[in-house]
C-alpha positions in Angstrom: -14.0 3.0 2.4 -11.1 4.0 4.7 -8.9 1.7 6.8 -9.0 2.2 10.6 -6.1 1.4 12.9 -5.7 -2.2 13.9 -3.8 -3.7 16.8 -3.7 -7.1 18.4 -0.4 -7.9 20.2 0.4 -10.9 22.4 3.0 -11.0 25.1 3.9 -13.3 28.0 3.9 -12.3 31.7 6.6 -14.5 33.3 8.8 -14.8 36.3 12.0 -14.7 34.1 11.3 -11.1 33.4 10.6 -10.3 37.0 6.9 -9.7 36.4 3.9 -10.8 38.6 0.5 -11.9 37.4 -1.1 -10.4 40.6 0.5 -7.0 40.0 -0.5 -7.0 36.4 -4.1 -8.0 37.1 -4.3 -5.3 39.9 -3.0 -2.6 37.6 -5.2 -3.4 34.6 -8.3 -3.8 36.8 -7.6 -0.8 39.0 -8.0 -3.0 42.1 -6.2 -4.0 45.3 -4.7 -7.5 45.2 -2.4 -9.1 47.8 0.2 -11.6 46.6 0.0 -14.3 49.2 3.4 -15.8 48.3 5.4 -12.6 48.7 3.0 -10.7 50.9 3.2 -7.7 48.6 0.0 -5.7 48.2 -0.6 -4.2 44.8 -3.0 -1.4 45.2 -4.1 0.5 42.1 -7.5 1.6 43.2 -6.5 5.2 42.5 -6.0 4.4 38.8 -8.4 6.2 36.5 -9.8 5.3 33.1 -10.8 1.7 33.8 -14.2 1.4 32.2 -15.0 -2.3 32.5 -13.6 -5.4 34.1 -14.8 -9.0 33.7 -13.6 -12.5 34.1 -14.8 -15.1 31.6 -14.4 -18.8 32.4 -15.3 -22.1 30.6 -18.2 -24.2 31.7 -17.9 -26.4 34.8 -15.3 -24.2 36.5 -15.6 -23.2 40.2 -17.1 -19.9 41.2 -14.0 -18.8 43.1 -12.3 -18.2 39.7 -14.5 -15.2 39.2 -12.6 -13.5 42.0 -9.5 -11.8 40.6 -7.5 -12.2 43.8 -8.2 -15.9 44.1 -7.6 -16.6 40.4 -4.2 -15.1 40.1 -2.9 -16.2 43.5 -3.9 -19.7 42.4 -1.9 -19.3 39.2 1.1 -18.2 41.3 0.7 -21.2 43.5 0.6 -23.7 40.7 3.5 -22.1 38.7 6.4 -22.9 40.9 9.3 -22.8 38.5 11.6 -19.8 38.6 11.1 -19.1 34.9 7.4 -20.0 34.7 5.0 -18.3 32.4 2.2 -17.0 34.5 -0.2 -15.5 32.0 -0.6 -14.5 28.3 -1.8 -11.0 27.7 -3.6 -9.8 24.6 -3.7 -6.0 23.9 -6.5 -4.9 21.6 -7.2 -1.5 20.0 -11.0 -0.8 20.1 -12.8 1.2 17.4 -13.5 4.7 18.6 -16.6 4.8 16.4 -18.4 2.5 18.9 -19.8 3.5 22.2 -18.7 1.9 25.5 -21.4 -0.8 25.6 -20.7 -1.8 22.0 -17.0 -2.0 22.7 -17.6 -4.2 25.8 -19.8 -6.6 23.8 -17.3 -6.7 20.9 -14.4 -7.7 23.3 -16.7 -10.2 25.1 -17.7 -12.0 21.9 -14.2 -12.2 20.6 -12.6 -13.5 23.8 -15.4 -16.0 24.4 -15.1 -17.4 20.9 -11.3 -17.5 20.5 -10.0 -18.0 24.1 -12.6 -19.3 26.5 -13.8 -21.8 23.9 -10.3 -23.3 23.9 -10.4 -23.7 27.8 -8.6 -20.5 28.8 -9.7 -18.3 31.6 -9.8 -14.7 30.5 -9.5 -11.5 32.7 -10.7 -8.5 30.7 -10.1 -4.9 31.5 -11.2 -2.1 29.1 -9.4 1.3 29.4 -10.5 4.7 28.2 -8.1 7.1 26.5 -5.8 9.0 28.8 -7.0 12.4 29.9 -3.5 13.9 29.3 -3.7 16.8 26.8 -1.0 15.2 24.6 -2.8 11.8 24.6 -4.8 10.5 21.7 -8.5 10.7 22.6 -9.3 7.7 20.2 -7.0 5.3 22.2 -9.7 3.0 23.5 -8.1 -0.3 24.3 -8.5 -3.6 26.2 -6.2 -5.8 28.2 -7.0 -9.6 28.2 -5.0 -11.7 30.6 -5.2 -15.5 29.9 -4.2 -18.4 32.0 -1.6 -20.7 30.5 -3.1 -23.9 31.9 -6.5 -25.5 31.6 -8.6 -26.2 34.7 -9.7 -29.9 34.5 -12.2 -31.1 37.1 -11.2 -29.5 40.4 -7.5 -28.8 39.7 -5.2 -27.3 37.2 -3.9 -29.5 34.4 -0.6 -31.1 35.1 0.8 -30.2 31.7 0.3 -27.0 29.6 -1.6 -27.2 26.3 1.2 -26.8 23.7 -1.4 -25.8 21.0 -1.8 -22.5 22.8 1.8 -21.7 22.0 1.6 -22.2 18.2 2.0 -19.3 15.9 -1.1 -20.5 13.9 -3.3 -19.7 16.8 -2.0 -16.1 17.0 -2.6 -15.7 13.3 -6.1 -17.0 13.7 -6.7 -14.5 16.5 -5.6 -11.6 14.4 -7.9 -12.5 11.5 -10.8 -13.2 13.8 -10.3 -9.9 15.6 -10.4 -8.0 12.3 -13.6 -9.9 11.3 -15.3 -9.1 14.6 -14.5 -5.4 14.3 -15.5 -5.1 10.6 -18.9 -6.8 11.3 -19.5 -4.4 14.2 -18.5 -1.4 12.1 -20.7 -2.6 9.3 -23.6 -3.1 11.7 -23.5 0.5 12.9 -23.2 1.8 9.3 -19.6 3.0 9.5 -17.5 3.0 6.4 -14.3 2.3 8.4 -12.7 -1.1 8.1 -9.6 -2.8 9.6 -7.1 -5.2 8.1 -5.1 -7.7 10.1 -2.5 -8.1 7.4 0.9 -6.4 7.6 1.4 -3.2 5.6 3.7 -5.1 3.3 1.1 -7.8 2.6 -1.5 -5.0 2.0 0.8 -3.4 -0.6 1.2 -0.2 1.5 4.6 1.4 1.2 4.8 2.5 4.9 7.0 1.4 7.7 5.1 0.4 10.8 5.8 2.3 14.0 6.6 0.7 17.3 4.3 0.7 20.3 5.5 3.2 22.9 4.5 1.3 26.0 3.7 3.0 29.4 7.2 4.0 30.3 8.0 5.7 26.9 4.5 7.3 26.9 5.1 8.8 30.3 8.5 10.2 29.2 7.0 11.7 26.1 4.2 13.3 28.0 6.7 15.0 30.3 8.2 16.7 27.3 11.2 14.5 27.1 12.5 12.3 24.3 12.5 8.6 24.7 14.4 6.1 22.6 11.2 4.5 21.3 9.8 7.9 20.6 12.9 8.9 18.6 12.6 5.7 16.6 8.9 6.5 15.8 9.7 10.0 14.8 12.5 8.8 12.5 10.0 6.2 11.1 7.4 9.0 10.6 9.9 11.1 8.8 10.8 8.2 6.5 7.1 7.5 6.0 6.6 11.1 5.0 9.3 10.9 2.5 7.9 7.6 1.2 4.5 9.2 1.1 5.9 12.0 -1.1 7.5 9.5 -3.3 4.3 7.5 -3.5 2.3 10.5 -4.3 4.7 11.5 -7.0 4.5 7.9 -8.3 0.7 8.1 -8.2 0.8 11.4 -10.1 3.2 9.8 -12.7 0.9 6.8 -12.9 -2.1 9.1 -13.4 -0.2 10.9 -16.2 0.8 7.6 -17.8 -2.8 6.4 -17.6 -4.0 9.7 -19.1 -1.4 9.3 -21.9 -2.5 5.7 -22.5 -6.2 6.7 -22.7 -5.3 9.6 -25.0 -3.3 7.2 -27.2 -6.1 4.7 -27.2 -8.6 7.4 -28.2 -6.3 8.5 -31.0 -6.0 4.9 -32.2 -9.8 4.5 -32.1 -10.2 7.8 -34.0 -7.7 6.6 -36.7 -9.6 3.3 -37.0 -13.0 4.9 -37.2 -11.6 7.4 -39.8 -10.3 4.5 -41.9 -13.6 2.7 -41.6 -15.5 5.7 -42.7 -13.1 6.3 -45.6 -13.4 2.6 -46.6 -17.2 2.8 -46.5 -17.2 6.0 -48.7 -14.7 4.5 -51.1 -16.8 1.3 -51.3 -19.9 3.3 -52.1 -18.2 5.1 -54.9 -16.7 1.8 -56.1 -20.1 0.1 -56.2 -21.6 3.0 -58.0 -18.8 2.8 -60.6 -19.4 -0.9 -61.1 -23.2 -0.3 -61.4 -22.5 2.3 -64.1 -20.1 -0.1 -65.9 -22.8 -2.8 -65.8 -25.4 -0.5 -67.1 -23.1 0.5 -70.0 -22.3 -3.1 -70.6 -26.0 -4.1 -70.7 -26.6 -1.3 -73.2 -23.7 -2.4 -75.4 -24.8 -6.0 -75.1 -28.3 -5.1 -76.1 -27.1 -3.1 -79.0 -24.9 -6.0 -80.1 -27.1 -9.0 -79.5 -30.5 -7.7 -78.8 -31.4 -6.9 -82.4 -30.3 -10.4 -83.5 -32.5 -11.9 -80.8 -35.4 -9.8 -81.8 -35.0 -10.8 -85.5 -34.8 -14.5 -84.5 -37.8 -14.2 -82.3 -39.9 -12.6 -85.1 -38.8 -15.2 -87.6 -39.7 -17.9 -85.0 -43.1 -16.5 -84.5 -43.8 -16.3 -88.2 -42.7 -19.9 -88.8 -44.6 -21.1 -85.8 -47.7 -19.3 -87.0 -47.5 -21.0 -90.4 -47.1 -24.4 -88.8 -50.3 -23.8 -86.9 -52.6 -23.6 -90.0 -55.3 -26.3 -90.3 -57.5 -27.7 -93.0 -56.9 -27.6 -96.7 -54.1 -25.1 -96.2 -52.2 -27.6 -94.1 -52.9 -30.2 -96.7 -51.5 -28.1 -99.5 -48.4 -27.3 -97.3 -47.8 -30.9 -96.6 -48.1 -31.8 -100.3 -45.7 -29.1 -101.3 -43.3 -30.0 -98.5 -43.6 -26.5 -97.1 -44.4 -27.8 -93.7 -41.2 -29.9 -93.6 -39.1 -26.8 -94.6 -40.8 -24.7 -91.9 -40.1 -27.3 -89.3 -36.4 -27.4 -90.2 -36.3 -23.6 -90.3 -37.9 -23.6 -86.9 -35.3 -25.9 -85.5 -32.5 -23.8 -86.9 -34.1 -20.6 -85.4 -34.4 -22.3 -82.0 -30.7 -23.4 -82.2 -29.6 -19.9 -83.3 -31.6 -18.3 -80.5 -30.1 -20.7 -77.9 -26.6 -20.0 -79.3 -27.2 -16.2 -79.1 -28.6 -16.6 -75.5 -25.5 -18.6 -74.5 -23.2 -16.0 -76.0 -25.1 -13.3 -74.1 -24.9 -15.3 -70.8 -21.2 -15.9 -71.4 -20.4 -12.2 -71.9 -22.5 -11.3 -68.9 -20.7 -13.9 -66.7 -17.4 -12.6 -68.0 -18.4 -9.0 -67.1 -19.5 -10.1 -63.7 -16.3 -12.1 -63.2 -14.3 -9.0 -64.1 -16.2 -6.9 -61.6 -15.8 -9.6 -58.9 -12.0 -9.6 -59.6 -12.1 -5.8 -59.2 -13.9 -6.2 -55.9 -11.3 -8.8 -54.7 -8.5 -6.4 -55.6 -10.3 -3.6 -53.9 -10.8 -5.6 -50.7 -7.1 -6.7 -50.7 -6.1 -3.0 -51.0 -8.3 -2.0 -48.1 -7.0 -4.9 -46.0 -3.5 -3.7 -46.8 -4.4 -0.2 -45.7 -5.9 -1.5 -42.5 -2.8 -3.7 -41.8 -0.5 -0.7 -42.4 -2.6 1.4 -40.1 -2.4 -1.2 -37.3 1.3 -1.5 -37.8 1.7 2.3 -37.5 -0.5 2.4 -34.4 1.5 -0.5 -32.8 4.8 1.3 -33.6 3.4 4.5 -32.1 2.4 2.7 -28.9 5.8 0.9 -28.7 7.6 4.2 -29.2 5.5 5.8 -26.4 6.3 2.8 -24.1 10.0 3.1 -24.9 9.8 6.8 -24.0 8.2 6.0 -20.7 4.9 7.7 -21.8 6.5 11.1 -21.4 4.3 14.0 -22.4 5.3 15.9 -25.5 5.3 19.6 -24.8 3.5 22.0 -27.1 5.2 24.7 -29.2 4.9 27.3 -26.4 6.4 25.0 -23.8 9.2 24.0 -26.2 10.0 27.7 -26.9 10.1 28.4 -23.2 12.4 25.4 -22.6 14.7 26.6 -25.4 14.7 30.1 -23.8 15.4 28.6 -20.4 18.2 26.5 -21.8 19.7 29.6 -23.4 19.6 31.5 -20.1 21.3 28.6 -18.3 24.2 28.4 -20.8 27.4 30.3 -19.8 27.9 33.6 -21.6 30.1 33.4 -24.7 33.1 35.6 -24.6 33.3 38.0 -27.5 35.8 37.1 -30.2 39.0 39.1 -30.0 41.5 39.9 -32.7 44.6 37.8 -32.0 47.8 39.9 -31.9 50.3 39.4 -34.7 53.0 37.6 -32.7 55.5 37.7 -35.6 55.2 41.4 -35.9 55.7 41.9 -32.1 58.8 39.7 -32.2 60.2 41.6 -35.1 59.6 44.9 -33.3 61.2 43.6 -30.2 64.3 42.4 -32.1 64.6 45.8 -33.9 64.4 47.7 -30.6 67.0 45.5 -29.0 69.4 45.9 -31.9 69.0 49.6 -31.7 69.8 49.5 -28.0 72.8 47.1 -28.0 74.5 44.8 -30.4 72.7 41.6 -31.1 74.4 38.3 -30.6 74.4 37.8 -34.4 76.1 41.2 -34.8 78.8 40.8 -32.1 81.4 39.1 -34.2 82.8 42.4 -35.6 82.7 43.8 -32.1 84.7 40.9 -30.6 87.2 41.1 -33.4 87.7 44.8 -32.6 88.1 43.9 -28.9 90.8 41.4 -29.8 92.6 43.9 -31.9 92.6 46.5 -29.1 93.9 43.8 -26.7 96.7 43.0 -29.0 97.6 46.6 -29.5 97.6 47.2 -25.7 99.8 44.1 -25.3 102.3 45.4 -27.9 102.3 49.0 -26.5 101.7 49.0 -22.7 102.0 52.7 -22.5 99.0 53.1 -24.7 97.0 50.9 -22.4 97.9 52.9 -19.4 97.1 56.1 -21.2 93.7 54.7 -22.2 93.1 53.4 -18.7 92.2 49.8 -19.8 95.1 47.8 -18.5 94.6 48.1 -14.7 94.2 44.6 -13.3 94.4 45.6 -9.6 91.8 48.4 -9.8 88.7 47.5 -7.6 85.3 47.4 -9.3 82.7 50.0 -8.4 79.7 47.8 -7.5 77.3 50.7 -6.8 77.9 52.0 -10.2 77.3 48.6 -11.7 74.0 48.3 -9.8 72.9 51.8 -10.9 73.6 50.9 -14.5 71.6 47.6 -14.2 68.7 49.4 -12.6 68.7 52.0 -15.4 68.8 49.2 -17.9 65.8 47.5 -16.3 63.9 50.9 -16.2 64.6 51.3 -19.9 63.3 47.8 -20.6 60.1 48.5 -18.6 59.5 51.7 -20.4 60.0 50.1 -23.8 57.7 47.2 -22.9 55.0 49.5 -21.6 55.2 51.5 -24.8 54.7 48.3 -26.7 51.7 47.3 -24.5 53.4 44.2 -23.0 52.9 43.1 -19.4 55.8 43.0 -17.0 56.2 41.3 -13.7 58.0 42.6 -10.6 61.3 41.4 -11.9 60.9 43.1 -15.2 60.5 39.8 -17.1 57.9 39.0 -19.7 54.8 37.2 -18.4 
């Protein structure tokens, strides 16, 4: 059963919004109506798509109310306030599964039951879908204009019926309109049904769209975008996203339900397997007990059976002797043999009873031992069943904690591991770290070969001081050597050339050692 589109909306036609009941009635009925108060003529006779118009009135109302012009001019005449409410309008969506006659009867029954029965006068206009190519061909709808006052006797009521303004009446209308439609759809054999409840109350995760109205509809048909149309398109986009989420949730729910059924089947299989194992073990156990009882009976018969047979034979012999009659009995009595046999017979009966009691005692003891074994066996089986139920319950709790996630098979796990390996960043190959200590020693050695090290400059400085002292003591020697010339200008070009040569040598040496150099010749 699918759910069809449902619509019942109620709005007021009032002077405060600048509307006119005569203009509204003329437009909805596609007629020409003159407003006698303003003199305006509302001519909508050229309007197309009006399939049926009708006025329904309560009993004992004058016939002039069936004239649309007279009715709504009378309403304007009685509603004198500047903010008066002239009419209440109900807009109804009609099932496209019905034909025109069925739709007229449906609207007539609903309006007569819910509106006219309350004393309202109803002006019905049923419209066909628009012939515009962009219009929905299923948009059969009806406009029902209702008076806001009752007509009592031969005049309008002085006060309006406040019960007509209660929200409960609107809710009753909505439910009744859904019932009327569903009964009619069921009567024609359609599987479609409507629901007057809101989407939220129905549990449907969808945002309702807003009614475009005639102005926005005309703008959209011209290929332009209206504010209400943009809102509906945004709602439609959100509903599409929500529908995707809902479908994903439904798929997830289906997977969870499948996993739950699979777990339940696995639990039932485990229980059935335990039951079969218990039955098999019980059969083997009972067979063992039967064998033990057979062996016990054999041993008992070997132990006590021969004694019982001997006692029985002696008992028969003594009893047969006591049964003699005549002179033999007389002789036995005289010789006291009969008395001896009677005593012996009593002793034999006592011995036989004692042996029988011992036999019964040993048999009861054996049966008691077997019953104890059965009780122990039952306790063990109950413990196994209890452990199984605990394991099944833990398995279910674990699956619930995991969110009923499906466990992939070995092939899927291998694919996932391979995919994870591909997504990992490549690992750089391990390189042999350079021996920094060796490089430092090589650099120090090269620098010592090129120029004196700081640690080796002490002798060099001492030599400089000695030369200075000798030049101070012998000025002529200094002049001859050319070192004591304080006023001689420095050759800066020569100094720069020497510095550049020195830097070139350093670059060459570092390149030879495989070290990087920057533009200034410094180590990076």
